[in-house]
Backbone as CSV, one residue per row, in Angstrom:
resi,resn,N_x,N_y,N_z,CA_x,CA_y,CA_z,C_x,C_y,C_z
1,UNK,-14.524,-9.179,-11.331,-14.446,-8.169,-10.799,-13.087,-8.125,-9.361
2,UNK,-12.332,-7.279,-8.921,-11.273,-7.127,-7.881,-12.127,-6.473,-6.938
3,UNK,-12.007,-6.645,-5.858,-12.428,-5.823,-4.566,-10.846,-5.267,-3.548
4,UNK,-10.640,-4.482,-3.426,-9.412,-4.597,-2.376,-9.667,-3.523,-1.459
5,UNK,-9.838,-3.975,-0.364,-10.043,-3.181,1.173,-8.488,-2.719,1.752
6,UNK,-8.490,-1.644,2.249,-6.967,-0.998,2.652,-7.406,-1.026,4.176
7,UNK,-6.808,-1.455,5.191,-6.992,-1.196,6.589,-5.800,-0.355,7.228
8,UNK,-5.693,-0.163,8.613,-4.244,0.023,9.379,-3.896,1.366,9.855
9,UNK,-4.620,2.629,8.455,-4.492,3.893,8.857,-4.718,4.633,10.232
10,UNK,-3.869,5.568,10.432,-4.108,6.019,11.810,-2.830,7.520,11.744
11,UNK,-3.611,7.784,13.219,-2.479,9.219,13.404,-1.533,8.535,14.176
12,UNK,-0.098,8.894,13.865,1.290,8.421,14.639,1.635,9.407,14.544
13,UNK,2.903,9.616,15.937,3.996,10.678,15.870,4.955,10.237,15.430
14,UNK,5.642,11.708,14.874,7.038,11.747,13.936,7.770,10.388,14.818
15,UNK,8.772,9.304,13.933,9.235,8.405,14.443,8.994,6.959,14.894
16,UNK,7.550,6.852,14.764,6.776,6.280,14.989,6.293,5.217,14.008
17,UNK,5.368,3.938,13.973,5.400,2.773,13.380,4.021,2.507,12.878
18,UNK,3.845,2.164,11.715,2.261,1.532,11.178,2.697,0.714,10.041
19,UNK,1.520,-0.248,10.108,1.487,-0.992,9.482,0.304,-1.033,8.673
20,UNK,0.031,-0.886,7.387,-0.968,-1.074,6.284,-1.488,-2.299,5.833
21,UNK,-2.600,-2.979,5.492,-3.073,-4.191,5.021,-4.167,-3.940,3.759
22,UNK,-3.799,-4.590,2.675,-4.757,-4.477,1.572,-5.523,-6.133,1.384
23,UNK,-6.708,-6.318,1.770,-6.963,-7.355,1.402,-7.922,-7.611,-0.207
24,UNK,-7.390,-8.479,-0.500,-8.100,-8.675,-2.194,-9.357,-9.435,-2.098
25,UNK,-10.053,-9.400,-2.862,-11.239,-10.625,-3.286,-11.909,-10.516,-5.095
26,UNK,-12.349,-11.504,-5.222,-12.821,-11.157,-6.449,-12.685,-12.838,-6.951
27,UNK,-13.896,-12.844,-7.608,-13.995,-14.935,-7.918,-12.934,-15.211,-9.127
28,UNK,-12.623,-13.683,-10.051,-11.884,-14.201,-11.112,-10.214,-13.741,-10.890
29,UNK,-10.167,-13.564,-9.649,-8.790,-13.209,-9.469,-7.712,-14.031,-8.885
30,UNK,-6.732,-14.590,-9.014,-5.871,-15.124,-8.951,-4.705,-14.138,-8.244
31,UNK,-4.754,-13.841,-7.053,-4.192,-12.893,-6.218,-2.370,-13.226,-6.469
32,UNK,-2.050,-14.502,-6.621,-0.846,-14.739,-6.446,0.048,-14.366,-7.885
33,UNK,-0.666,-14.078,-8.718,0.086,-13.989,-9.787,0.196,-12.424,-10.130
34,UNK,-0.302,-11.317,-9.520,-0.410,-9.990,-10.019,0.526,-9.389,-8.977
35,UNK,1.161,-8.255,-9.714,1.899,-6.872,-9.129,0.808,-6.427,-8.198
36,UNK,1.179,-6.402,-6.980,0.321,-5.373,-6.113,1.164,-4.256,-5.748
37,UNK,0.585,-2.860,-5.634,1.233,-1.592,-5.244,0.331,-0.990,-4.268
38,UNK,1.150,-0.010,-3.600,0.787,1.110,-2.356,1.190,2.263,-3.305
39,UNK,0.423,3.359,-3.331,0.119,5.009,-3.617,-0.234,5.683,-2.637
40,UNK,0.278,6.733,-2.786,-0.283,7.405,-1.339,-0.429,9.084,-2.192
41,UNK,-1.276,9.728,-1.688,-1.905,11.085,-2.358,-1.885,12.144,-0.812
42,UNK,-0.913,12.990,-0.836,-1.064,13.841,-0.332,-2.008,15.573,-0.412
43,UNK,-2.546,16.042,0.432,-3.342,16.836,0.201,-2.973,18.080,-0.569
44,UNK,-3.346,18.545,-2.084,-2.655,19.375,-3.050,-1.484,18.577,-3.705
45,UNK,-1.324,17.180,-3.570,-0.304,16.819,-4.153,-0.898,15.615,-5.403
46,UNK,-0.198,15.197,-6.270,-0.631,14.153,-7.220,-0.120,12.781,-6.383
47,UNK,-0.462,11.922,-6.760,-1.140,10.317,-6.385,0.315,9.693,-6.809
48,UNK,1.326,9.106,-6.077,2.740,8.876,-6.195,2.682,7.287,-6.083
49,UNK,3.272,6.427,-6.358,3.890,4.996,-6.158,5.000,4.942,-5.168
50,UNK,4.325,4.457,-4.002,5.188,3.863,-2.652,6.106,2.946,-2.704
51,UNK,5.488,2.030,-3.147,5.799,0.172,-3.355,5.471,-0.512,-3.832
52,UNK,5.726,-1.429,-4.472,5.175,-2.430,-5.585,5.819,-3.888,-5.197
53,UNK,4.906,-4.985,-5.206,5.640,-6.372,-5.356,5.314,-6.941,-6.030
54,UNK,6.102,-8.001,-6.663,5.835,-9.001,-7.884,5.106,-10.119,-7.400
55,UNK,4.691,-10.883,-8.125,4.166,-12.112,-7.660,5.433,-13.068,-7.454
56,UNK,6.231,-12.950,-7.693,7.811,-13.537,-7.129,8.051,-13.268,-5.315
57,UNK,7.631,-11.969,-5.224,7.957,-11.155,-4.091,8.878,-9.864,-4.073
58,UNK,9.369,-9.933,-5.337,10.317,-8.944,-5.603,9.472,-7.548,-5.213
59,UNK,10.495,-6.768,-4.930,9.799,-5.591,-3.992,10.566,-4.316,-4.430
60,UNK,10.027,-2.938,-4.840,10.519,-1.886,-5.230,10.115,-0.599,-4.459
61,UNK,10.747,0.338,-4.495,10.394,1.367,-3.409,10.962,2.720,-3.877
62,UNK,9.651,3.595,-3.725,10.002,5.041,-3.740,11.204,5.162,-3.098
63,UNK,12.060,6.204,-3.556,13.402,6.940,-3.105,13.052,7.316,-1.587
64,UNK,11.906,8.052,-1.289,11.634,8.768,0.037,11.402,7.763,0.705
65,UNK,10.917,6.570,0.433,10.746,5.654,1.635,11.522,4.292,1.821
66,UNK,12.521,4.305,1.073,13.414,3.307,0.798,14.297,2.817,2.191
67,UNK,14.369,1.901,2.588,14.867,1.892,4.043,14.060,1.914,4.962
68,UNK,12.847,2.733,5.090,11.899,2.908,6.185,10.581,1.983,6.006
69,UNK,10.369,1.474,4.739,8.785,0.567,4.284,9.292,-0.407,3.728
70,UNK,8.430,-1.472,4.571,8.635,-2.737,3.836,7.105,-3.434,3.511
71,UNK,7.391,-3.615,2.245,6.134,-4.127,1.773,6.348,-5.796,1.306
72,UNK,5.140,-6.625,1.957,5.211,-8.343,1.754,3.689,-8.616,1.694
73,UNK,3.778,-9.737,1.193,2.431,-10.336,0.516,2.229,-11.670,1.133
74,UNK,1.266,-12.115,1.347,0.666,-13.421,1.948,-0.280,-14.256,0.834
75,UNK,0.083,-14.598,-0.144,-0.685,-15.079,-1.148,-1.615,-16.080,-0.577
76,UNK,-1.450,-16.751,0.385,-2.756,-17.859,0.819,-3.850,-17.074,1.525
77,UNK,-3.613,-15.909,2.084,-4.811,-14.792,2.863,-5.056,-13.623,1.495
78,UNK,-4.666,-13.628,0.579,-4.694,-12.487,-0.599,-4.622,-11.676,0.240
79,UNK,-3.373,-11.134,1.052,-3.428,-9.498,1.489,-1.693,-9.478,1.347
80,UNK,-1.759,-7.912,1.209,-0.291,-7.456,1.221,-0.079,-6.322,2.429
81,UNK,0.817,-6.187,2.668,1.321,-5.281,4.376,2.279,-4.233,3.751
82,UNK,2.126,-3.269,4.309,2.951,-2.472,4.678,3.507,-1.765,5.572
83,UNK,4.658,-2.227,5.919,5.318,-1.804,7.311,5.848,-0.657,7.453
84,UNK,5.609,0.244,7.936,6.059,1.958,7.875,7.028,1.912,8.782
85,UNK,8.389,2.377,8.841,8.736,2.612,10.495,9.280,4.067,9.894
86,UNK,10.131,4.598,11.149,10.364,6.109,11.077,9.448,6.722,10.243
87,UNK,8.301,6.934,10.717,7.432,7.792,9.852,7.687,9.746,10.253
88,UNK,7.575,10.140,9.230,7.739,11.450,9.236,6.454,12.151,8.735
89,UNK,6.789,13.416,8.868,5.215,13.915,8.447,4.913,14.182,7.286
90,UNK,6.224,14.264,6.390,5.700,14.128,4.893,5.444,12.620,4.436
91,UNK,5.256,12.114,5.479,4.377,10.733,4.979,3.150,10.673,5.142
92,UNK,2.488,11.843,5.623,0.967,12.127,6.050,0.085,12.263,4.786
93,UNK,-0.745,11.152,4.407,-0.967,11.126,3.157,-2.123,9.510,2.978
94,UNK,-2.888,10.004,2.367,-4.214,8.786,1.743,-3.370,7.831,1.133
95,UNK,-3.566,6.376,1.710,-2.607,5.252,0.919,-3.641,4.498,0.456
96,UNK,-3.418,4.072,-0.892,-4.265,3.307,-1.491,-3.415,1.868,-2.236
97,UNK,-4.394,1.205,-2.262,-3.813,-0.432,-2.673,-4.327,-0.303,-4.057
98,UNK,-3.543,-0.961,-5.161,-3.951,-0.943,-6.544,-3.302,-2.310,-7.084
99,UNK,-4.169,-2.790,-7.918,-3.766,-3.876,-8.952,-4.118,-3.517,-10.131
100,UNK,-3.630,-4.436,-11.254,-3.749,-4.239,-12.462,-4.158,-5.617,-13.240
101,UNK,-5.560,-6.055,-13.887,-5.605,-7.178,-14.568,-5.917,-6.451,-16.017
102,UNK,-4.674,-6.723,-16.752,-4.972,-6.508,-18.264,-5.194,-4.905,-18.243
103,UNK,-5.805,-4.230,-18.842,-5.755,-2.855,-18.905,-6.672,-2.262,-18.063
104,UNK,-7.020,-2.705,-16.875,-8.142,-2.278,-15.995,-6.894,-2.102,-14.884
105,UNK,-7.510,-0.912,-14.099,-6.592,-1.212,-12.883,-7.858,-0.970,-11.660
106,UNK,-7.889,-1.389,-10.988,-8.253,-1.706,-9.619,-7.787,-0.983,-8.264
107,UNK,-8.559,-0.316,-7.862,-8.121,0.356,-6.457,-8.858,0.455,-5.047
108,UNK,-8.504,0.642,-3.991,-9.423,0.264,-2.797,-9.402,1.850,-2.558
109,UNK,-10.393,1.775,-1.434,-11.263,3.105,-1.100,-10.061,4.204,-0.069
110,UNK,-8.731,3.467,-0.280,-7.750,4.563,0.619,-8.062,4.279,2.491
111,UNK,-6.698,4.508,3.194,-6.788,4.604,4.437,-5.787,6.167,4.518
112,UNK,-5.916,6.700,5.670,-5.623,7.586,5.887,-4.179,7.613,7.186
113,UNK,-3.164,8.235,6.619,-2.226,8.250,7.465,-1.853,9.438,8.052
114,UNK,-1.695,9.929,9.240,-1.251,11.215,9.681,-0.095,10.814,10.770
115,UNK,0.927,11.702,10.145,2.148,11.827,11.246,2.358,13.149,11.547
116,UNK,1.980,13.259,13.116,1.837,14.612,13.544,2.359,14.475,15.242
117,UNK,2.936,15.212,15.677,2.728,15.534,16.936,1.979,16.006,17.694
């Protein structure tokens, strides 16, 4: 079993910054070898991939956040952090952390990010 817990969501003004964290736990979960991903889902929209980080630390970003968001991981602490800068109203969504072990996906409960003046 794997448990993912997100934190850091908040209300922030346009142009502001926020850092989301995802803490992973689980007795059979060797955190360092798995890809970790952040998704988001805005009201009335499908869940979309925001960013992903491989075991080696390579990252990929959605075009909509490229240059504004930075994803990093701390394998010793079993955490991933999503640094979000220059936030826009369209970044408003529930943000979810996700990983996959074999054919099974594990999701966190989500954290709300609202960008509004």
